[in-house]
N, C-alpha and C positions, 0 to 999 in steps of 0.2 A: 580373511578377516579384514584386510585393508580395504576391500571394497565396501564392506559393511560400515566401517568406521567413516568412510567418505560420504556414504549416503545419509547417515544420521544427521550430520551438520547441515547438509543441503535441505533436509526436511525441516529442520529447525529454522533455517533462514527463510524458507518459503512461508512458514507459519507466521514469522515476525513481519514479513512483508504484508501478509494479508491483514494483520492487525493494524499496521500502519496505514493501509489503504482505507480501512473502515473509519479510523480516526479522521483522516483527511476528508472523507466523504461527509462526515458529520459536520465538520468545519465548512465544507464547500456548500452544503445545503442550507445551513442555518446562519453561520456567521457572516458570510459574504453578502447575502441579500440584506441582512440587518444593517451592515455597514453601508450598503448602497442607499437604503432608505434614509439612514441618518445623514448621509452626505447630501441627498436630495433636499431633505428638510433644512439642513444647515445652509445650503445654497439659496433656498427660497427665503429663508429668514434674512440672510445677509443681503440678498438683493433687495428685499422690501425695506429693510431698516437702513442699510448704508447707502445704497444707490437711490432708493426712493425717498429717503429722508422722512420716514414715517416712524411712529412710535412702536415699540415692541409689543405693547399690549394689543395693538390692532392685528398683529400676526396670529394671535390665538383665537380670533373670532372667525366663525364659519362664513359669515356674510362677506368678509374681506376676500376670501378665496373664491367665493361664488362670483363676486363682482370681477375679479381678475380673469376667471374662466370665461365669463360672458364677454369681456373685452377681447380676449384672444380669439375666441371662436365665433364672434358675431359676423353675420354675413355682410 
């Protein structure tokens, strides 16, 4: 009887670990990339507005970023 009692809590702990891993994998695959993209966007905006001393409204225009891309990757 004592071996069966010991095996049951182990099985429960394994099942709880599997559930914990699945929650972490959801966080890992969705939240972390979202935070990375937000940090990239925030860095671009801060660099353009604070360092470049431009207006925030220019950040939201596609032509601004096309021009920056052309400057960086021009031959």
